[in-house]
N, C-alpha and C positions, 0 to 999 in steps of 0.2 A: 451156702448151705447145700446140701443137706442130706447127709447119709442117715440111715435108720439102722441103729445097731441091732443085730440079730438077738442079742441078749434081751433087749427091750421087748421084742416080739415074743420071745419065750416066756418072759415074766407075765406079759399081758394075757397070753394064752393060758397059763397056769392059773392066774387070778380070776379071769373073766370068761374063759372059754374061747372057742374059736370064733373067728369072724363068721357071722351067720347071715348078714345082710349088709346092704349099703343104703344109707340115707342121703338123699340129694335134696338140699334146700331149694325150693322153687320160689321162695319169697324171702325178703329180708327178715332174719330172725329177730325176736325181741331180745334186747340186752342193754346194758349201760354203755356199750362201746359207741364211738362216733359213727354216724350214719355211713360214711364212705368206707369204713372198716367192715361194718355189718353187711353191706352190699356185696362184699367180696366172697361171702359164703355161697351165694346163689350159683347153682349149677356145679358145685364141687362135690363129687361123690365121697362120702365119709364111711369108713368101716364101722359096723356096729357088731359088738361081740354078743355072744349068746345070752349072757346074763343080763343084758340091757334091753332085751326084747320082751314085751308082754307085761311090763309094769303098768299098773292101772293109774295110780296117782302118787305123787311124792311132793315133799316140800324141799326146795333147794334154795340155798342162798346164792344170789347173783355173785359171781366171782369178782365183779368189778365194784358193785355198790354195797354188797353185803345184805341187800334187801331180800328177805325170805319170800319166796313165791310158791304158790300152789300150782303144780303143773299136772294136768290130766294127760295120761298116755305119753309120758316123756320118752325121748330117744336120747340115750346117753352115748357119748363117744369119748373114748380116752383122749385126753388133751394132746398127748404126744402124737397120736395118730391123726388127730384133726389138724394140727399144725403142719405135720408132714404132708397131708393131703393138699393143704393150701400151697405149700412150696411146689409140689409136683404139678399143680394146676397153674403155676405161674403167678400166684397171688402173693408175691413176696412182701408187700407192704402189710397185708393182714397177717401173714405168718410171723413177721417180725413183731407186730403188735401183740399177738397172742402168745409168743414164746415164753414170756414171763409167767404165764398161767398154765403151761403145758403139763404140769404134774397133776392137774385137777381133772375133773370130769366135765365135759362140755355138754349141756343139756339143751336139746331142741324140743319143740313141740311138734307132735305128729302132723298137725295141719300146716306146718311151715314147709313141708316138702313131701317127698314120696319115699317110702320104705320098700326096698326090693330085696326079697330073700335071695341068697345065693342058690344057684342051681346045682 
């Protein structure tokens, strides 16, 4: 893998605004994925689009288990961009695992990492 089609970038930009920040998980995020897959998110910078910043609380179904979770201060990352970031970071096993879910929104908790606005 893994080329990232320019048309996908254009669609994401139109739907969710420009990339406004990067979220880098600093701890293993909560999810229904196997532990060794979740660990591969740590230290991978993920693009966060403008519309996904500043949300106070939401209810999201876990894309693996379907369990609905309340998440305070969520950080949403377009699945296709998250999978691409894993590939670029050399985390192919995790990228392959998450590829089947890449059309969804991946939701992290603010305390699971650091959010850095673009300068």
